[in-house]
BAFI-3210 file (N, C-alpha, C; in Angstrom, 3 decimals, decimal comma, padded with zeros to 6 digits):
// residues 316
n [1|2|3|4|5|6|7|8|9|10|11|12|13|14|15|16|17|18|19|20|21|22|23|24|25|26|27|28|29|30|31|32|33|34|35|36|37|38|39|40|41|42|43|44|45|46|47|48|49|50|51|52|53|54|55|56|57|58|59|60|61|62|63|64|65|66|67|68|69|70|71|72|73|74|75|76|77|78|79|80|81|82|83|84|85|86|87|88|89|90|91|92|93|94|95|96|97|98|99|100|101|102|103|104|105|106|107|108|109|110|111|112|113|114|115|116|117|118|119|120|121|122|123|124|125|126|127|128|129|130|131|132|133|134|135|136|137|138|139|140|141|142|143|144|145|146|147|148|149|150|151|152|153|154|155|156|157|158|159|160|161|162|163|164|165|166|167|168|169|170|171|172|173|174|175|176|177|178|179|180|181|182|183|184|185|186|187|188|189|190|191|192|193|194|195|196|197|198|199|200|201|202|203|204|205|206|207|208|209|210|211|212|213|214|215|216|217|218|219|220|221|222|223|224|225|226|227|228|229|230|231|232|233|234|235|236|237|238|239|240|241|242|243|244|245|246|247|248|249|250|251|252|253|254|255|256|257|258|259|260|261|262|263|264|265|266|267|268|269|270|271|272|273|274|275|276|277|278|279|280|281|282|283|284|285|286|287|288|289|290|291|292|293|294|295|296|297|298|299|300|301|302|303|304|305|306|307|308|309|310|311|312|313|314|315|316]
n.u [-040,150|-037,749|-036,195|-036,258|-034,842|-032,350|-031,658|-031,471|-029,308|-027,307|-027,253|-026,383|-023,810|-022,685|-022,799|-020,949|-018,563|-018,409|-018,562|-017,011|-016,414|-016,430|-015,157|-013,028|-009,525|-007,729|-005,325|-005,748|-006,620|-004,489|-002,412|000,492|003,661|006,381|009,760|013,111|015,979|018,682|020,754|023,222|026,413|027,444|025,360|023,155|022,112|018,887|018,492|019,537|019,850|019,716|018,387|015,834|014,897|014,763|012,900|010,567|010,144|009,872|007,634|005,748|005,600|004,557|002,151|000,860|000,419|-001,750|-001,646|-002,212|-000,369|001,316|002,574|005,418|006,413|004,184|002,389|003,814|004,221|004,331|004,427|006,962|010,441|010,732|012,872|015,052|018,064|019,943|018,541|017,613|016,206|014,507|013,512|012,061|010,042|008,675|007,646|005,953|004,034|002,984|001,691|-001,430|-002,934|-003,945|-001,434|-000,569|001,747|005,270|007,592|010,904|013,977|017,414|020,022|022,888|025,629|028,375|031,547|033,695|037,121|038,895|041,716|043,816|043,301|041,986|039,191|035,905|033,482|030,135|028,474|025,572|023,341|020,309|018,598|015,720|013,082|010,088|007,884|005,385|003,512|001,935|002,363|005,074|005,974|008,108|007,849|008,796|011,742|014,135|016,616|018,211|020,406|023,940|025,648|027,993|027,761|027,398|030,327|031,278|030,971|033,877|035,421|033,644|031,660|030,583|027,878|027,299|027,832|025,824|023,482|023,839|024,112|021,699|019,845|020,245|019,637|016,953|015,796|016,463|014,967|012,364|012,501|012,883|010,447|008,695|009,432|008,848|006,099|005,114|005,815|004,321|001,706|001,596|001,920|-000,349|-002,375|-005,223|-005,404|-006,537|-009,556|-012,706|-015,192|-017,644|-020,975|-022,031|-024,542|-025,221|-024,967|-022,330|-019,244|-017,403|-014,241|-012,612|-011,054|-009,090|-009,949|-010,722|-008,688|-007,693|-007,252|-010,044|-011,768|-013,230|-016,194|-015,394|-013,017|-013,320|-012,713|-010,669|-008,145|-006,382|-003,225|-002,105|-002,614|-001,645|-003,632|-004,300|-006,558|-008,626|-010,585|-012,763|-014,055|-015,635|-017,138|-015,655|-017,097|-018,403|-016,199|-015,277|-017,421|-017,293|-014,753|-015,185|-016,760|-015,272|-013,239|-014,412|-014,891|-014,713|-011,595|-010,035|-006,920|-005,161|-004,914|-003,961|-004,025|-002,865|-003,057|-004,910|-007,484|-009,819|-011,737|-011,036|-009,502|-006,847|-005,971|-003,915|-004,500|-004,715|-005,499|-006,837|-008,687|-009,753|-009,365|-011,768|-013,753|-013,253|-013,860|-016,554|-017,582|-017,249|-019,046|-021,488|-021,414|-021,554|-024,167|-025,450|-024,934|-026,150|-024,942|-024,086|-021,974|-019,073|-017,095|-013,877|-011,235|-007,798|-004,799|-003,363|-004,892|-007,732|-010,379|-012,795|-015,308|-017,365|-020,659|-022,180|-025,398|-028,222]
n.v [-003,230|-004,425|-002,121|-001,249|-003,334|-002,981|-000,478|-001,099|-002,895|-001,206|000,552|-001,199|-001,728|000,780|001,058|-000,837|000,408|002,216|001,136|001,128|001,654|004,836|005,152|003,504|003,168|004,390|003,040|000,550|-001,207|-002,268|-004,970|-006,002|-007,670|-008,071|-008,600|-009,974|-009,640|-011,431|-012,487|-011,487|-011,905|-009,914|-008,731|-008,470|-011,505|-013,241|-014,617|-013,162|-011,007|-008,275|-008,189|-009,083|-006,926|-004,866|-005,940|-006,153|-003,451|-002,124|-003,448|-002,803|-000,007|000,375|-000,904|000,777|002,909|002,184|000,146|-003,278|-005,543|-008,553|-011,497|-013,151|-015,711|-016,966|-017,074|-018,571|-020,962|-024,410|-024,532|-023,934|-023,909|-022,160|-021,320|-020,807|-019,155|-016,526|-016,041|-015,496|-012,825|-013,891|-016,232|-015,104|-013,735|-015,871|-017,079|-015,042|-015,018|-017,530|-017,884|-018,235|-016,001|-013,090|-011,107|-007,793|-006,178|-006,540|-005,748|-005,481|-005,689|-004,863|-005,245|-003,643|-003,761|-002,619|-002,029|000,606|001,192|003,698|005,626|006,687|005,970|003,576|003,255|002,486|002,896|002,363|001,524|001,683|000,666|000,584|-000,689|-000,531|-001,821|-001,828|-004,059|-004,915|-007,715|-009,321|-008,407|-007,858|-005,310|-002,551|-000,481|001,335|002,630|003,032|004,343|004,335|005,621|004,951|006,802|008,040|006,734|007,326|006,601|003,273|001,790|001,215|-001,313|-003,299|-005,944|-008,836|-009,085|-006,502|-005,122|-006,132|-005,224|-002,419|-001,720|-002,792|-001,122|001,347|000,531|000,008|002,532|003,504|001,745|002,622|005,096|004,199|002,871|005,075|006,460|004,553|004,225|006,765|006,772|004,582|005,474|007,702|006,446|004,861|006,700|007,912|009,571|012,476|014,442|015,461|012,925|011,813|010,695|008,430|007,750|005,090|004,547|004,283|005,098|007,820|009,242|012,350|015,512|017,674|017,856|015,241|013,434|012,374|009,664|007,576|007,719|006,436|007,760|010,372|009,098|006,732|003,302|003,184|003,001|000,942|-000,584|000,266|-002,232|-004,609|-006,479|-009,436|-009,590|-011,799|-012,412|-014,744|-016,495|-014,437|-012,219|-009,797|-007,423|-007,692|-007,757|-005,137|-003,804|-004,691|-003,714|-000,961|-000,596|-001,410|000,484|002,678|002,308|003,077|003,656|002,796|002,730|002,312|000,586|-001,963|-003,696|-006,987|-009,249|-010,272|-012,046|-013,547|-014,574|-014,102|-012,062|-010,473|-008,474|-006,094|-004,850|-002,141|-001,184|000,360|-000,914|-003,695|-007,305|-008,676|-006,745|-006,201|-008,654|-008,841|-006,592|-007,319|-009,474|-008,164|-006,366|-008,030|-008,957|-006,545|-005,652|-007,631|-010,156|-013,606|-015,222|-016,602|-015,885|-016,240|-016,248|-016,091|-015,675|-013,065|-013,105|-012,829|-014,449|-014,254|-016,016|-016,565|-017,830|-019,646|-019,709|-021,199]
n.w [-005,353|-006,071|-006,280|-003,624|-002,379|-003,544|-002,544|000,177|000,181|-000,690|001,476|003,476|002,569|002,847|005,641|006,366|006,087|008,147|010,714|012,968|016,368|017,973|020,384|020,338|020,080|017,232|016,655|017,699|015,852|014,582|014,444|016,011|015,980|017,926|017,423|017,594|015,633|015,697|014,212|013,411|014,741|016,358|017,646|020,514|021,866|021,924|024,297|026,296|029,175|028,676|026,254|027,068|028,617|026,767|024,948|026,534|027,304|024,833|023,766|025,739|025,503|022,888|023,262|025,109|023,462|022,051|020,183|019,162|020,632|020,309|021,913|020,860|021,594|022,754|020,563|018,692|019,901|019,709|016,939|016,174|017,259|020,033|021,558|020,012|019,006|017,318|014,876|011,515|009,476|007,525|008,683|010,786|009,417|008,254|010,559|011,518|009,505|009,747|012,177|013,968|014,713|012,999|011,893|011,339|011,050|011,573|014,047|013,943|015,565|016,379|018,738|019,716|021,792|023,666|025,363|025,685|026,278|027,976|026,796|028,375|030,989|033,347|032,592|031,604|029,060|028,415|025,371|023,469|020,961|019,250|016,605|014,606|012,516|010,505|009,002|006,625|007,147|005,424|002,745|002,633|002,423|003,025|005,814|007,825|009,503|012,168|014,391|017,527|020,078|020,032|021,063|023,541|026,793|030,405|032,412|033,424|036,707|038,781|040,447|037,933|037,694|035,700|036,247|037,107|034,729|032,998|034,294|034,326|031,581|030,733|032,026|030,696|028,089|028,276|028,456|025,926|024,400|024,888|023,580|020,980|020,605|020,692|018,368|016,362|016,766|016,015|013,304|012,350|012,871|011,193|008,742|008,548|008,585|006,940|003,756|001,939|001,385|002,814|002,996|000,618|-000,124|-002,514|-005,104|-004,854|-002,231|-001,480|000,000|-001,068|-002,093|-001,184|-001,933|-004,018|-007,406|-007,411|-007,103|-004,792|-002,467|-001,750|001,364|004,378|005,953|008,088|008,571|009,894|010,333|008,509|009,527|009,522|008,641|005,401|003,052|000,612|-001,471|-003,376|-005,841|-007,427|-010,154|-011,420|-014,201|-015,236|-017,619|-019,898|-019,776|-017,316|-015,603|-015,931|-014,746|-012,079|-011,386|-011,632|-009,445|-007,090|-006,905|-005,846|-003,216|000,291|002,012|-000,036|-001,750|-004,040|-007,218|-009,574|-012,663|-013,078|-014,592|-017,405|-019,001|-021,317|-019,676|-017,043|-014,460|-012,785|-010,005|-008,341|-005,339|-003,229|000,022|003,012|004,453|006,483|006,114|006,622|006,171|003,498|002,163|002,866|001,580|-001,089|-001,296|-000,816|-002,947|-005,222|-005,047|-005,219|-007,850|-009,235|-009,756|-009,575|-007,341|-005,623|-002,775|-001,650|000,758|001,648|003,392|001,768|-000,448|-002,404|-003,857|-006,297|-007,596|-010,304|-010,336|-012,588|-014,118|-015,769]
ca.u [-039,506|-036,348|-035,531|-036,082|-033,766|-031,083|-031,338|-031,058|-027,962|-026,397|-027,133|-025,550|-022,432|-022,239|-022,586|-019,758|-017,396|-018,437|-019,053|-016,021|-016,836|-015,577|-014,380|-011,883|-008,349|-007,427|-004,216|-006,141|-006,929|-003,224|-001,796|001,949|004,468|007,711|010,706|014,515|016,850|019,994|021,630|024,555|027,068|027,754|024,163|022,819|021,189|017,570|018,465|020,325|019,054|019,516|017,322|014,543|014,464|014,391|011,676|009,442|009,906|009,384|006,260|004,907|005,371|003,640|000,857|000,235|000,033|-002,998|-001,466|-002,407|000,947|001,217|003,805|005,876|006,535|002,845|001,787|004,581|004,342|003,733|004,702|008,392|011,241|010,720|014,111|016,152|018,746|020,639|017,598|017,651|014,924|013,637|012,830|011,108|008,902|007,929|006,906|004,879|002,982|002,461|000,908|-002,875|-003,442|-003,556|-000,486|-000,473|003,131|006,258|008,637|012,133|015,024|018,730|020,677|024,359|026,129|029,814|032,162|034,939|038,067|039,600|043,107|044,802|042,900|041,229|037,777|035,146|032,252|029,234|027,865|024,410|022,617|019,181|018,049|014,446|012,368|008,727|007,522|004,037|003,677|001,281|002,930|006,517|006,290|008,863|007,020|009,561|012,940|014,647|017,761|018,468|021,677|025,137|026,423|028,698|027,000|028,263|031,322|030,894|031,667|035,142|035,298|032,294|031,631|029,672|026,540|027,216|027,782|024,503|022,473|024,044|023,761|020,274|019,105|020,324|018,954|015,506|015,430|016,543|013,852|011,199|012,694|012,633|009,009|008,049|009,692|008,111|004,673|004,835|005,904|003,176|000,498|001,634|001,764|-001,712|-003,366|-005,786|-005,221|-007,699|-010,442|-013,913|-015,812|-018,998|-021,712|-022,539|-025,950|-025,413|-024,682|-020,921|-018,471|-016,455|-013,156|-012,638|-009,803|-009,182|-009,880|-011,095|-007,527|-007,302|-007,747|-011,286|-011,693|-014,550|-016,669|-014,708|-011,828|-013,605|-012,515|-009,547|-006,938|-005,483|-002,081|-002,381|-002,199|-001,853|-004,328|-004,428|-007,954|-008,733|-011,941|-012,762|-015,232|-016,429|-016,907|-014,933|-018,040|-018,621|-014,966|-015,290|-018,419|-016,752|-013,643|-015,732|-017,344|-014,348|-012,391|-015,196|-015,089|-013,909|-010,293|-009,291|-005,689|-004,763|-004,954|-003,468|-004,271|-001,637|-003,284|-006,242|-007,827|-011,215|-012,641|-010,521|-008,715|-006,140|-005,660|-003,141|-005,448|-004,193|-006,581|-006,664|-009,740|-009,279|-009,769|-013,173|-014,560|-013,071|-014,641|-017,968|-017,931|-017,371|-020,292|-022,580|-021,324|-022,044|-025,629|-025,895|-024,871|-026,924|-024,107|-023,943|-020,568|-018,556|-015,917|-013,000|-010,091|-006,729|-003,576|-003,699|-005,474|-009,182|-010,825|-014,220|-015,643|-018,743|-021,463|-023,005|-026,707|-028,877]
ca.v [-004,187|-004,562|-000,871|-001,238|-004,267|-002,365|000,586|-001,723|-003,431|-000,064|001,033|-002,166|-001,534|002,018|000,822|-001,672|001,281|003,111|000,364|001,148|002,486|006,015|005,044|002,629|003,851|004,014|002,096|-000,771|-002,058|-002,714|-006,058|-005,975|-008,729|-007,521|-009,703|-009,583|-010,241|-011,534|-013,315|-010,889|-012,310|-008,743|-008,270|-009,140|-012,622|-013,156|-015,239|-012,286|-010,161|-006,978|-008,407|-009,171|-005,604|-004,121|-006,541|-005,788|-002,015|-001,775|-003,956|-002,035|001,336|000,279|-001,294|001,959|003,807|001,701|-000,960|-004,623|-006,173|-009,972|-012,131|-014,107|-017,058|-017,531|-017,360|-019,567|-022,191|-025,563|-024,583|-023,772|-023,918|-020,777|-020,994|-020,638|-017,861|-016,228|-016,284|-014,504|-012,171|-014,766|-017,114|-014,302|-013,471|-017,128|-017,266|-014,041|-015,398|-018,859|-017,915|-018,222|-014,637|-012,260|-010,051|-006,785|-005,731|-007,040|-004,808|-006,256|-004,804|-005,417|-004,551|-003,673|-003,258|-002,809|-001,162|001,171|001,529|004,966|005,444|007,064|005,545|002,322|003,645|001,903|003,587|001,498|002,080|000,879|001,133|-000,286|-000,376|-001,209|-001,599|-002,357|-004,665|-005,438|-009,169|-009,946|-008,020|-007,670|-003,907|-001,822|000,596|002,369|002,207|004,068|003,915|005,157|005,307|005,239|007,859|007,578|006,776|007,533|005,561|002,169|001,779|000,468|-002,396|-003,622|-007,365|-009,166|-008,749|-005,039|-004,703|-006,453|-004,358|-001,035|-001,617|-003,070|000,077|002,323|-000,002|000,116|003,902|003,599|000,993|003,507|006,069|003,487|002,660|006,351|006,755|003,592|004,532|007,935|006,395|003,729|006,296|008,506|005,568|004,340|007,769|008,074|010,854|012,944|015,379|014,906|011,902|012,052|009,457|008,333|007,391|003,696|004,394|003,952|006,246|008,246|010,054|013,784|016,061|018,481|017,141|013,834|012,565|011,832|008,319|007,560|007,322|006,294|008,970|010,681|008,289|005,507|002,056|003,263|003,174|-000,204|-000,339|-000,019|-003,589|-004,999|-007,742|-009,954|-009,838|-012,647|-012,601|-015,957|-016,837|-013,252|-011,638|-008,528|-006,396|-007,874|-007,335|-003,677|-003,361|-004,940|-002,778|000,381|-000,550|-001,488|001,674|003,712|001,963|003,755|003,084|002,439|003,485|002,215|-000,773|-002,141|-005,022|-007,761|-010,264|-010,207|-012,984|-013,368|-015,065|-013,853|-010,844|-010,382|-007,103|-005,769|-003,908|-001,572|-000,595|000,425|-001,724|-005,018|-008,390|-009,004|-005,738|-006,337|-009,796|-008,504|-005,648|-008,050|-010,232|-007,212|-005,789|-009,015|-008,939|-005,227|-005,538|-008,713|-011,266|-014,736|-015,556|-017,036|-015,134|-016,965|-015,430|-016,756|-014,879|-011,760|-013,418|-012,902|-015,009|-014,108|-016,929|-016,431|-019,053|-019,542|-020,355|-021,242]
ca.w [-004,433|-006,477|-005,932|-002,176|-002,053|-003,967|-001,592|001,434|-000,004|-000,714|002,843|004,206|002,143|003,479|007,064|006,557|006,125|009,303|011,858|014,041|017,496|018,141|021,620|020,117|019,566|015,852|016,594|018,202|014,718|014,002|015,224|015,897|016,574|018,195|017,306|017,543|014,623|016,341|013,380|013,447|015,994|017,172|018,342|021,771|021,565|022,544|025,615|027,165|030,058|028,022|025,268|027,753|029,054|025,565|024,418|027,386|027,263|023,502|023,669|026,654|024,978|021,749|023,820|025,705|022,380|021,489|019,241|019,689|020,618|020,642|022,355|019,848|022,155|022,930|019,271|017,942|020,679|019,067|015,504|015,952|018,478|020,512|022,271|019,061|018,945|016,059|013,788|010,444|009,248|006,736|009,622|011,531|008,533|008,147|011,810|011,571|008,561|010,068|013,409|013,721|014,853|011,843|012,247|010,288|010,855|012,519|014,457|014,076|016,071|016,687|019,853|019,716|023,066|023,849|026,359|025,167|027,334|027,777|026,388|029,392|032,332|033,397|032,625|030,487|028,726|027,648|024,167|023,086|019,773|018,899|015,284|014,391|011,257|010,502|007,724|006,459|007,136|004,276|001,455|002,697|002,184|004,047|006,341|008,531|010,237|013,057|015,193|018,714|020,734|019,263|021,712|024,736|028,032|031,576|032,656|034,297|038,000|038,804|039,460|037,462|037,327|034,603|036,728|037,077|033,322|032,462|034,900|033,903|030,169|030,630|032,423|029,602|026,908|028,515|028,093|024,473|023,832|024,918|022,502|019,727|020,528|020,361|016,954|015,532|016,891|015,189|011,900|012,045|012,854|009,978|007,578|008,499|008,545|005,600|003,104|001,187|002,045|003,398|002,174|000,140|-000,342|-003,867|-005,254|-004,468|-000,815|-001,330|000,426|-002,085|-001,572|-001,446|-002,428|-005,211|-008,668|-007,246|-007,204|-003,499|-002,201|-000,995|002,764|004,982|006,585|009,326|008,715|010,635|009,610|007,567|010,325|009,377|007,776|003,986|002,721|-000,782|-001,652|-004,733|-006,154|-008,614|-010,656|-012,226|-015,009|-015,533|-018,941|-019,859|-019,328|-015,877|-014,938|-015,917|-013,765|-010,739|-011,168|-011,432|-008,112|-005,943|-006,789|-005,175|-001,813|001,281|002,381|-001,248|-001,982|-005,449|-007,744|-010,934|-013,235|-013,268|-015,620|-017,986|-020,061|-021,724|-018,632|-015,694|-014,261|-011,508|-009,639|-007,149|-004,741|-001,991|000,806|004,463|005,069|006,889|005,223|006,841|005,490|002,052|001,686|003,015|000,520|-002,353|-001,283|-000,997|-004,281|-006,187|-005,000|-005,644|-009,310|-009,823|-010,202|-008,660|-007,174|-004,335|-002,355|-000,725|001,162|002,383|003,364|001,188|-001,754|-002,403|-005,125|-006,558|-008,678|-010,766|-010,369|-013,788|-014,095|-017,092]
c.u [-038,022|-035,566|-035,266|-034,928|-032,415|-030,660|-030,857|-029,656|-026,941|-026,170|-026,252|-024,081|-021,859|-021,929|-021,340|-018,501|-017,305|-018,907|-018,116|-016,476|-015,876|-014,727|-013,126|-010,714|-008,075|-006,327|-004,606|-006,529|-005,664|-002,585|-000,297|002,566|005,887|008,707|012,129|015,258|018,271|020,950|023,057|025,219|027,445|026,549|023,952|021,821|019,913|017,491|019,249|019,393|018,767|018,387|015,956|014,019|014,041|013,061|010,463|009,119|009,337|007,935|005,315|004,597|004,374|002,235|000,134|-000,156|-001,205|-002,866|-001,753|-001,088|000,817|002,588|004,202|005,901|005,172|002,222|002,481|004,724|003,609|003,992|006,184|009,118|011,409|012,017|015,292|016,739|019,459|019,768|017,667|016,251|013,965|012,858|011,765|009,858|008,035|007,081|005,718|003,727|002,299|001,561|-000,571|-003,470|-003,023|-002,700|-000,373|000,969|004,022|007,308|009,878|013,251|016,312|019,362|022,190|024,845|027,616|030,299|033,517|035,833|038,790|041,074|044,059|044,440|042,093|039,745|037,091|033,810|031,345|028,663|026,749|023,757|021,526|018,612|016,766|013,864|011,009|008,405|006,057|004,144|003,110|002,011|004,442|006,940|007,062|008,045|007,859|010,817|013,401|015,783|017,952|019,782|022,843|025,979|027,027|027,845|027,942|029,171|030,793|031,600|032,936|035,406|033,821|032,308|030,693|028,238|026,302|027,063|026,391|023,433|022,609|023,629|022,265|019,421|019,092|019,554|017,439|015,012|015,447|015,395|012,577|011,297|012,418|011,140|008,265|008,224|008,886|006,616|004,294|004,856|004,725|001,891|000,450|001,404|000,321|-002,756|-003,903|-005,566|-006,506|-008,582|-011,652|-014,565|-017,214|-019,658|-022,306|-023,969|-026,234|-025,133|-023,246|-020,158|-017,412|-015,408|-013,332|-011,330|-010,010|-009,063|-010,244|-009,920|-007,117|-007,904|-009,030|-011,052|-013,099|-014,911|-015,983|-013,449|-012,068|-013,390|-011,362|-008,230|-006,047|-004,289|-002,489|-001,790|-002,529|-002,492|-004,287|-005,897|-008,019|-010,201|-011,920|-014,120|-016,177|-016,139|-016,178|-015,834|-018,281|-017,389|-014,912|-016,272|-017,903|-015,635|-014,160|-016,368|-016,280|-013,398|-013,107|-015,358|-014,214|-012,646|-009,475|-008,063|-005,319|-004,956|-004,341|-003,757|-002,943|-001,795|-004,728|-006,387|-009,297|-012,193|-012,159|-009,730|-008,096|-005,761|-004,788|-003,887|-004,924|-005,316|-006,197|-007,774|-009,169|-009,870|-011,245|-014,074|-014,449|-013,898|-016,136|-018,423|-018,097|-018,671|-021,489|-022,595|-021,853|-023,569|-026,176|-025,921|-025,565|-026,112|-024,079|-022,469|-020,244|-017,267|-015,142|-011,771|-009,100|-005,456|-003,877|-004,336|-006,993|-009,644|-012,337|-014,540|-017,110|-019,423|-022,429|-024,315|-027,313|-029,952]
c.v [-004,334|-003,306|-000,796|-002,145|-003,678|-001,267|000,002|-002,301|-002,307|000,498|000,112|-002,008|-000,264|001,790|-000,003|-000,834|002,069|002,418|000,389|002,089|003,644|005,921|004,215|003,421|003,420|002,966|000,687|-001,719|-002,617|-003,741|-006,084|-007,192|-008,193|-008,664|-009,154|-010,367|-010,273|-012,423|-012,794|-011,268|-011,142|-008,222|-009,052|-010,250|-012,536|-013,845|-014,420|-011,402|-008,794|-007,082|-008,407|-007,797|-004,745|-004,631|-006,093|-004,304|-001,577|-002,225|-003,144|-000,646|001,299|-000,100|-000,082|002,988|003,300|000,570|-002,293|-005,378|-007,611|-010,531|-013,234|-015,538|-017,727|-017,923|-018,512|-020,890|-023,323|-025,648|-024,382|-023,821|-022,483|-020,361|-020,767|-019,230|-017,750|-016,566|-015,150|-013,959|-013,031|-015,712|-016,349|-014,021|-014,717|-017,361|-016,313|-014,396|-016,713|-018,875|-017,738|-016,830|-013,797|-011,079|-009,086|-006,410|-006,337|-005,967|-005,634|-005,311|-005,590|-004,574|-004,736|-003,025|-003,580|-001,860|-000,694|001,598|002,825|004,710|005,652|006,599|004,263|002,637|003,053|002,630|002,641|002,239|001,134|001,515|000,104|000,192|-001,171|-000,899|-002,287|-002,844|-005,082|-006,945|-009,785|-009,663|-007,921|-006,233|-003,312|-000,622|001,702|001,766|003,364|003,480|004,877|004,708|005,682|006,346|007,330|007,778|007,019|006,331|004,503|002,295|000,932|-000,006|-002,651|-005,057|-007,576|-008,831|-007,246|-004,533|-004,946|-005,517|-002,916|-000,836|-001,861|-001,871|001,115|001,824|000,088|001,509|004,071|002,848|001,823|004,566|005,433|003,253|003,931|006,679|005,833|003,874|005,722|007,589|005,516|004,541|007,161|007,677|005,106|005,423|007,944|009,467|011,251|013,831|014,681|013,931|012,325|010,710|009,470|007,829|005,956|003,458|004,040|005,208|006,560|009,140|011,506|014,226|016,784|017,619|015,688|012,896|011,924|010,460|008,385|007,112|007,204|007,571|009,180|009,882|006,983|004,282|002,062|003,470|001,948|000,200|-000,598|-001,366|-003,881|-006,385|-008,139|-010,317|-010,623|-012,851|-013,760|-016,171|-015,655|-012,793|-010,309|-007,397|-006,482|-007,476|-005,816|-003,150|-003,540|-003,952|-001,370|000,528|-000,498|-000,298|002,801|003,446|002,827|002,970|002,660|003,338|003,501|000,782|-000,780|-003,566|-005,726|-008,849|-010,176|-011,288|-012,741|-013,790|-014,778|-012,559|-010,880|-008,928|-007,079|-004,620|-003,446|-000,851|-000,543|-000,307|-003,080|-006,087|-008,747|-008,024|-005,889|-007,496|-009,516|-007,549|-006,349|-008,850|-009,315|-006,639|-006,746|-009,021|-007,613|-005,092|-006,705|-009,854|-012,359|-015,105|-016,010|-016,292|-015,968|-016,118|-016,276|-015,927|-013,461|-011,931|-013,597|-013,330|-014,870|-014,945|-016,782|-017,797|-018,907|-020,279|-020,298|-020,170]
c.w [-004,754|-006,116|-004,437|-001,759|-002,407|-003,001|-000,270|001,331|-000,023|000,677|003,676|003,848|002,743|004,941|007,324|006,614|007,419|010,565|013,044|015,147|017,680|019,391|021,438|019,562|018,129|015,752|017,016|017,076|014,072|014,934|014,952|016,569|016,698|018,262|017,202|016,471|015,202|015,543|013,364|014,777|016,899|017,931|019,629|021,466|022,384|023,902|026,635|027,992|029,435|026,990|025,937|028,149|027,866|025,012|025,216|027,287|025,920|023,332|024,541|026,094|023,818|022,226|024,402|024,648|021,629|020,493|019,941|019,542|021,110|020,985|021,370|020,385|022,296|021,601|018,563|018,674|019,971|017,573|015,194|017,293|018,969|021,198|021,326|019,142|017,602|014,856|012,770|010,184|008,424|007,644|010,410|010,701|008,395|009,394|011,867|010,639|008,952|011,295|013,087|013,834|013,652|012,267|011,074|009,996|011,923|012,767|014,764|014,525|016,335|017,779|019,740|021,015|023,186|024,936|025,813|026,321|026,991|027,502|027,556|030,793|032,229|033,603|031,394|030,321|027,919|026,436|023,704|021,863|019,461|017,571|015,087|013,032|011,343|009,097|007,747|006,271|005,868|002,969|001,454|002,490|003,352|004,494|006,971|009,141|011,115|013,877|016,350|019,337|019,854|019,861|023,009|025,977|029,209|031,843|033,617|035,642|037,911|040,224|039,090|036,944|036,136|034,982|036,681|035,642|032,732|033,005|034,419|032,451|029,976|030,999|031,310|028,372|027,059|028,142|026,577|023,802|023,828|023,822|021,147|019,537|020,146|018,887|016,042|015,578|016,015|013,710|011,481|011,940|011,595|008,735|007,421|008,345|007,134|005,076|002,415|002,021|002,619|002,441|001,757|-000,134|-001,733|-003,898|-004,843|-002,995|-000,529|-000,969|-000,616|-001,452|-001,926|-002,032|-003,733|-006,448|-008,568|-007,255|-005,908|-003,309|-001,405|000,434|003,299|005,705|007,912|009,536|009,440|009,759|008,649|008,298|010,329|008,537|006,333|003,599|001,264|-000,820|-003,127|-004,946|-007,465|-008,969|-011,637|-012,902|-015,213|-016,961|-018,791|-019,360|-017,832|-015,079|-014,842|-014,880|-012,343|-010,421|-010,901|-010,055|-007,022|-005,851|-006,047|-003,687|-000,920|001,603|001,168|-001,398|-003,467|-005,907|-009,137|-011,387|-013,473|-014,326|-016,088|-019,052|-020,419|-020,638|-017,211|-015,666|-012,875|-011,256|-008,391|-006,492|-003,390|-001,253|002,278|005,199|005,471|005,983|005,384|006,101|003,979|001,500|001,794|001,910|-000,822|-002,398|-001,499|-002,403|-005,337|-006,222|-005,509|-007,164|-010,007|-010,383|-009,139|-008,556|-005,774|-004,042|-001,352|-000,449|001,941|002,245|002,923|-000,185|-001,616|-003,793|-005,220|-007,784|-009,044|-010,793|-011,529|-013,597|-015,493|-017,189]
res [m|a|l|f|k|r|l|m|l|g|f|a|l|l|m|s|f|a|a|v|a|h|a|q|s|p|n|s|r|i|n|l|l|v|m|s|d|d|a|d|p|d|t|v|p|r|n|n|r|i|f|n|r|v|q|l|q|l|s|e|y|l|n|t|r|g|f|q|v|y|d|e|t|s|l|a|l|g|i|t|q|t|a|r|v|r|r|r|d|a|e|l|i|e|i|a|r|a|v|s|t|p|v|d|a|m|v|v|y|q|i|y|a|s|a|r|r|a|v|a|a|d|i|r|f|p|e|i|r|i|a|g|r|v|l|n|v|r|s|g|q|f|i|a|s|f|e|v|g|g|f|q|l|p|a|l|p|n|p|c|s|a|e|c|l|l|e|t|v|g|t|h|s|r|v|l|a|a|d|l|g|a|a|i|a|q|k|l|e|g|f|a|r|p|s|g|g|a|a|a|v|g|k|d|g|i|v|l|g|g|g|a|g|g|g|a|a|p|v|a|a|g|g|d|g|c|n|n|l|p|t|d|f|v|i|q|l|r|d|f|t|a|t|e|v|d|r|v|e|s|e|f|v|r|w|g|c|y|r|a|h|r|a|t|q|m|t|s|t|s|a|d|f|f|y|s|t|s|a|d|s|a|r|l|t|r|n|f|r|l|m|l|e|l|v|g|l|n|g|q|v|t|f|s|g|n|r|l|v|v|s|k|v|a|t|r]
***
């Protein structure tokens, strides 16, 4: 009976790695928040018509590539002033971490627009440059950056009023926003793509990694479930003996989607780990609960932000 229960728990842990439907786009597991950093007075502010066209086009392109793109104003409504302009990146990060929807990464961009006058004639040439970067919201890890534009565009009509200038520059900026979205999408997909060879299943029903010499990072079978952005979690084990800590550590390094880990603090009754994985937080907490039962330990698992605490429940 005990052997049957152990086999069933192992099977449940295996299924937790491969429960993602094949019809679902791999990118649909990545939640993005697109935001503008307009603190620099030379950038186009967020209440400008050019900003609106870039925001919509960039969000639309990433959405069509399969990413889950969320509207900042809708998420932040009620917790901050959504009409603020000239916001610094520190404020944007705080907002991304404070919203109720779990955001994996934030796409932050800056728009620079100007008109250069020709030396020998009354001709003006618009110049647009959009710079973007992607940050992991939970860990603050830098993921990617890219820049489009910076070259001379066709001359503006003469005469060209303020309305004409906004519409002309806005049209060109919309095209550049699509180029920026394409570059960011490629970088995100490459960053999230799991590495390593074919996966193998261990004796406990746990998905193991492949690769020459066993050095590659473990991935789930067929890559299913490992398409999230690699995220660093803080794993805290409380009230465990050194032997029990070693047992738990030997288990979680074998899980699918595992990337790397390192110990940050060790005492006689506790251990803290920096744990990098492509699994989502729900799967990680579920795996810990199943693992505790699998190895015969009583414990409670709590999760908040990027911190997962496993506390042993002592019994007589």
